[in-house]
C-alpha positions as CSV (number, residue, x, y, z in Angstrom):
1,M,14.1,4.9,16.2
2,G,15.0,4.3,12.7
3,I,14.4,0.7,11.0
4,Y,17.2,-1.1,11.9
5,C,16.7,-3.0,15.2
6,E,18.0,-6.1,17.5
7,Q,15.4,-8.7,15.6
8,G,16.2,-7.3,11.6
9,P,19.1,-6.1,9.8
10,A,18.8,-2.0,8.3
11,L,16.2,-1.6,5.9
12,L,19.1,-1.0,3.1
13,E,21.1,-3.8,3.8
14,Q,23.8,-5.2,0.7
15,Q,21.3,-7.2,-1.7
16,S,22.7,-10.5,-1.4
17,D,19.4,-12.6,-3.0
18,V,19.5,-14.1,-6.2
19,T,16.5,-13.7,-7.5
20,L,17.2,-10.0,-6.6
21,K,19.9,-10.3,-8.5
22,K,19.0,-10.9,-11.4
23,H,16.2,-8.3,-11.9
24,K,18.8,-5.2,-10.3
25,Q,19.7,-2.8,-12.5
26,K,23.1,-2.1,-12.2
27,L,24.6,1.2,-9.5
28,N,27.3,3.3,-9.1
29,G,29.3,2.7,-5.8
30,P,29.1,0.6,-3.0
31,R,25.5,1.1,-1.5
32,T,26.4,1.8,2.8
33,V,24.0,2.9,5.6
34,R,24.7,5.0,8.6
35,G,26.7,3.0,11.0
36,H,28.9,1.0,8.0
37,H,32.1,1.9,6.8
38,G,33.0,4.4,3.3
39,S,31.0,7.8,2.4
40,Q,27.5,8.7,1.3
41,R,27.4,11.5,-1.1
42,P,24.2,13.5,-0.1
43,G,21.1,12.6,-2.4
44,Q,23.3,9.3,-3.8
45,F,20.1,6.4,-2.5
46,R,18.2,8.6,-4.8
47,E,20.1,7.4,-7.5
48,Q,20.1,3.6,-6.6
49,L,16.4,3.4,-4.9
50,P,13.5,3.4,-6.6
51,G,11.5,6.5,-4.6
52,T,10.8,7.2,-0.8
53,M,8.4,5.7,1.1
54,F,6.1,6.9,3.9
55,I,3.4,5.7,5.9
56,V,0.3,7.6,5.9
57,G,-2.6,8.5,8.7
58,G,-3.6,6.0,11.3
59,W,-6.6,6.3,13.2
60,T,-8.5,6.0,16.0
61,P,-11.0,7.8,18.6
62,K,-8.1,7.4,21.2
63,D,-5.3,8.6,19.0
64,P,-6.8,10.2,16.2
65,S,-3.1,11.8,15.9
66,C,-3.2,11.0,11.6
67,P,0.5,10.7,11.7
68,V,2.8,10.5,8.5
69,E,6.3,9.1,8.4
70,R,8.7,9.4,5.3
71,F,11.5,7.0,5.5
72,C,15.3,8.6,4.9
73,P,17.7,6.7,3.4
74,L,20.6,8.8,4.6
75,Y,19.9,8.5,7.7
76,N,18.8,4.7,7.5
77,E,15.6,6.1,9.5
78,W,12.3,7.4,9.9
79,R,10.6,10.5,10.7
80,L,7.4,12.4,11.3
81,M,6.0,14.7,8.7
82,A,3.0,16.8,9.0
83,P,0.4,15.1,9.5
84,M,-2.8,14.8,8.0
85,P,-4.7,18.1,8.6
86,G,-8.0,16.3,8.1
87,R,-8.7,13.3,10.5
88,R,-10.5,11.1,9.9
89,G,-9.5,6.6,9.3
90,D,-10.1,3.7,6.5
91,V,-8.9,7.0,4.3
92,A,-7.2,5.5,0.7
93,V,-3.2,6.6,0.4
94,C,-2.2,7.3,-3.7
95,A,1.1,8.5,-4.9
96,L,0.5,10.4,-8.8
97,A,3.1,12.7,-10.2
98,G,5.1,13.6,-7.0
99,M,2.8,13.5,-5.1
100,I,0.1,12.0,-2.0
101,Y,-3.5,12.8,-2.1
102,A,-5.6,11.5,1.0
103,V,-8.6,10.5,-0.5
104,G,-12.2,9.7,1.8
105,G,-12.4,8.3,4.8
106,R,-14.9,8.8,7.9
107,D,-14.7,10.9,10.4
108,D,-15.9,10.6,14.3
109,V,-20.1,11.1,13.0
110,T,-20.1,10.0,8.5
111,C,-18.1,9.1,6.0
112,V,-16.1,11.9,3.8
113,S,-15.6,13.4,0.5
114,N,-12.6,15.3,0.9
115,V,-9.2,14.7,-1.1
116,E,-5.6,16.2,0.2
117,K,-2.4,16.2,-1.7
118,Y,0.7,16.2,0.3
119,D,4.0,17.8,-1.2
120,P,6.8,15.6,0.1
121,E,9.3,18.8,-1.1
122,T,7.2,21.1,0.9
123,N,6.2,19.7,3.6
124,E,2.5,20.7,3.4
125,W,-1.2,19.6,3.1
126,S,-3.4,21.1,0.6
127,R,-7.3,20.6,-0.3
128,E,-8.4,19.1,-3.8
129,A,-11.4,18.3,-5.5
130,S,-13.6,16.5,-3.7
131,L,-14.7,13.0,-4.5
132,S,-18.4,12.5,-6.4
133,S,-19.7,11.3,-2.9
134,P,-18.5,10.6,0.4
135,R,-17.5,7.1,0.9
136,S,-14.4,4.8,4.0
137,G,-12.6,2.2,2.8
138,V,-12.2,3.2,-1.0
139,C,-9.5,1.6,-3.3
140,V,-6.8,3.6,-4.9
141,L,-3.9,3.8,-7.5
142,E,-2.6,5.3,-9.8
143,M,-2.6,4.0,-13.3
144,D,-1.7,5.4,-16.8
145,G,-0.2,9.0,-15.0
146,Y,-4.9,9.0,-13.5
147,M,-5.4,8.1,-9.3
148,Y,-8.1,5.6,-9.6
149,T,-10.5,4.7,-7.3
150,L,-12.6,1.9,-6.6
151,G,-15.4,1.2,-4.4
152,G,-15.9,2.0,-1.2
153,Y,-19.0,2.4,1.6
154,D,-20.8,5.6,1.4
155,G,-22.7,4.9,5.3
156,T,-25.1,2.8,3.8
157,A,-23.9,0.8,1.9
158,C,-20.6,-1.2,-0.1
159,T,-20.6,0.7,-3.5
160,N,-18.5,-0.6,-7.1
161,T,-17.9,3.0,-8.1
162,V,-14.8,3.3,-9.8
163,E,-13.6,7.1,-10.3
164,R,-10.3,8.1,-12.4
165,F,-9.0,12.2,-10.9
166,D,-6.8,14.0,-14.0
167,P,-4.6,15.7,-11.7
168,E,-3.4,18.7,-14.6
169,L,-7.5,19.2,-14.7
170,K,-8.0,18.6,-11.3
171,S,-11.3,17.0,-11.6
172,W,-12.7,13.2,-11.5
173,T,-15.0,11.3,-14.2
174,K,-16.4,8.2,-13.7
175,L,-16.0,5.1,-15.3
176,S,-17.7,1.6,-15.9
177,P,-18.3,0.4,-12.2
178,M,-17.6,-3.0,-10.9
179,R,-18.9,-6.1,-10.9
180,Q,-19.2,-6.2,-7.7
181,S,-19.4,-3.9,-4.4
182,R,-16.5,-3.9,-2.2
183,T,-15.0,-1.6,0.4
184,G,-11.7,-2.4,2.1
185,A,-10.7,-4.1,-1.5
186,A,-6.9,-4.8,-2.5
187,A,-5.8,-3.1,-5.9
188,A,-2.6,-3.3,-8.0
189,V,-1.2,-2.9,-12.1
190,L,-0.1,-5.4,-13.9
191,D,0.6,-6.5,-17.9
192,G,-1.5,-2.9,-18.4
193,F,-5.2,-4.4,-16.2
194,L,-5.9,-2.9,-13.5
195,Y,-6.6,-5.9,-10.9
196,V,-8.9,-5.4,-7.8
197,M,-9.0,-8.0,-5.6
198,G,-10.8,-9.2,-2.3
199,G,-12.8,-6.6,0.3
200,T,-15.7,-7.2,1.8
201,D,-19.9,-6.9,0.2
202,G,-20.9,-5.5,3.6
203,D,-21.9,-9.0,5.1
204,T,-18.7,-10.9,4.7
205,P,-15.0,-11.2,3.0
206,L,-14.7,-11.4,-0.5
207,S,-11.9,-14.0,-2.4
208,S,-13.1,-12.4,-5.9
209,V,-11.1,-10.8,-8.3
210,E,-11.6,-8.9,-11.0
211,R,-10.1,-6.6,-13.6
212,F,-10.7,-3.4,-15.4
213,N,-8.9,-3.4,-19.5
214,P,-8.0,1.3,-19.6
215,L,-8.3,0.0,-23.4
216,D,-11.9,-0.2,-24.1
217,G,-13.2,0.2,-20.0
218,T,-14.5,-3.1,-20.0
219,W,-14.8,-5.5,-16.3
220,Q,-13.7,-9.4,-16.8
221,T,-14.0,-11.8,-13.6
222,C,-11.1,-13.2,-13.2
223,V,-9.3,-16.6,-10.8
224,P,-10.9,-16.1,-6.9
225,M,-8.3,-15.9,-4.5
226,G,-7.8,-18.8,-2.0
227,T,-8.7,-16.8,0.7
228,P,-11.1,-14.6,1.0
229,R,-9.5,-11.1,2.7
230,E,-10.7,-7.8,3.8
231,R,-8.4,-5.1,3.3
232,P,-5.2,-7.3,2.6
233,G,-2.7,-5.5,0.9
234,C,-0.8,-6.6,-2.4
235,A,1.9,-5.4,-4.7
236,V,3.5,-6.3,-7.8
237,Y,7.0,-8.6,-7.7
238,L,8.8,-10.3,-10.0
239,G,6.1,-10.4,-12.2
240,C,3.8,-11.4,-9.8
241,L,0.4,-10.6,-8.1
242,Y,1.1,-10.5,-4.0
243,V,-1.8,-11.0,-1.7
244,A,-0.5,-10.8,2.1
245,G,-3.1,-10.4,5.5
246,G,-6.1,-9.2,5.7
247,R,-9.3,-10.6,7.4
248,D,-11.4,-13.8,6.7
249,E,-15.1,-14.9,7.0
250,L,-14.3,-14.9,10.3
251,L,-13.5,-12.4,11.6
252,L,-9.5,-13.6,12.2
253,Q,-6.6,-12.1,11.0
254,L,-4.6,-13.6,8.3
255,S,-1.1,-13.9,8.3
256,T,-1.4,-16.4,5.0
257,V,0.4,-14.9,1.7
258,E,-0.8,-15.9,-2.5
259,K,0.7,-15.4,-5.3
260,F,-1.6,-14.2,-9.0
261,D,1.0,-15.9,-12.2
262,P,-0.6,-14.2,-15.3
263,N,1.2,-16.9,-17.1
264,T,-0.3,-19.9,-15.8
265,L,-3.6,-17.4,-14.6
266,H,-3.4,-19.2,-11.0
267,W,-3.4,-18.2,-7.5
268,T,-0.3,-19.9,-5.2
269,P,0.0,-20.0,-1.7
270,I,3.4,-18.9,-0.3
271,P,4.6,-19.3,3.3
272,R,3.6,-16.9,5.7
273,M,4.1,-13.7,7.1
274,R,5.9,-13.4,10.6
275,N,2.6,-11.9,11.9
276,K,-0.8,-11.7,11.2
277,R,-1.9,-8.5,9.4
278,H,-4.8,-6.2,8.9
279,Q,-4.9,-3.6,7.1
280,V,-1.0,-4.2,6.5
281,S,0.9,-2.6,3.0
282,L,2.4,-4.4,1.2
283,L,5.2,-2.3,-0.7
284,V,8.6,-3.5,-3.1
285,F,12.0,-0.8,-2.2
286,G,15.3,-1.7,-2.9
287,E,13.5,-4.5,-5.1
288,R,12.6,-5.9,-2.0
289,L,8.9,-7.0,-0.7
290,L,8.0,-5.6,2.6
291,A,5.4,-6.2,4.6
292,V,4.9,-3.1,6.7
293,G,2.1,-1.8,9.5
294,G,-1.0,-3.6,10.4
295,C,-2.8,-5.0,13.1
296,D,-2.2,-8.8,14.5
297,G,-6.2,-8.7,15.9
298,T,-5.0,-7.0,19.7
299,S,-1.8,-4.7,18.9
300,N,-1.4,-1.9,16.4
301,L,1.9,-3.0,14.8
302,R,5.4,-0.9,14.2
303,T,7.6,-3.8,12.6
304,I,7.8,-4.9,8.5
305,E,9.2,-8.4,7.4
306,T,10.1,-8.8,4.0
307,Y,10.1,-11.8,1.7
308,N,12.9,-13.7,0.7
309,P,12.5,-15.4,-2.6
310,D,14.7,-17.5,-2.6
311,T,14.7,-19.1,0.7
312,N,10.6,-18.6,0.4
313,T,11.2,-17.4,3.4
314,W,9.9,-13.6,5.8
315,R,11.6,-12.0,8.4
316,H,12.4,-9.1,10.1
317,F,13.3,-6.5,8.7
318,G,13.1,-3.2,11.3
319,S,10.1,-0.6,12.9
320,M,8.3,2.4,12.2
321,K,8.8,5.1,15.4
322,A,4.7,5.0,15.5
323,S,1.9,2.4,14.8
324,H,-0.6,3.7,12.1
325,P,-3.7,1.7,12.5
326,G,-4.9,1.9,9.0
327,G,-2.9,3.4,7.8
328,Q,-1.3,2.6,4.7
329,G,2.2,2.4,3.1
330,V,2.9,4.4,-0.3
331,L,6.2,5.3,-2.5
332,V,6.9,7.9,-3.9
333,K,9.0,8.1,-7.4
334,T,12.0,9.7,-7.6
């Protein structure tokens, strides 16, 4: 039940892509996985990989379990961990200082402001300081040792609220609001700027993009994406910002992908993913860009696919143990 399946190679297969080799750091010793020849010392994968990959949450009225999975490179498989204690959907997930934070969301009745912290070392959850107001569909990410939350839906309307969490002081600070109110957006840090893109204003999915400059605390409007996207996935990969999947203005799930080059300030489409993926997570793991989970409009996906920049193609790359409807992938740096 690991990442490997008949339709795709193991996640930790030997890397051979030419483009990725140019960006690859030298590793001590060969990379091996279970089932391959050679030996592997416990903990050696930690030296080779940038962190540990988790898939957190996923909630529907029929399945409110909010599971958590962790990829174990030593055994090349996914393992179920302690589930989220506060069962809720549309929760935002972020890794910060070796911990995983689950922010906001909604339960059966209303939006919530709860924040919970997961410790990968102890496999335990604990409560943290709550948001200033209940919100679901918040966009959250780490920047310069702080956690930023962007927008969200407060139960009545979409917001442009921006808050920053200090893990040492365990407190939130409000910052300059975004220019556009949005929920279900995507965000990433590129070249010192915090980019937020897409989402919905409550009526229609957005293609708009803006970026935050932490030095002066201001927001700037950027070139919009080619496609409106509600709840897409995004990641910084090989110096560009990649955005994939989501749902368009016709509420159709998307397989399309585009990338933003900060040098040309242009968005360029790249080949589609093999599957339509609404609420997909994009992660860079083992120097690969992975599209994890999501919904194709019919079912919640357990599958993972990877993008090869040399061949400019996507291919199947295994499966998780469970589906995570609305859950998010996160990489905890080690």
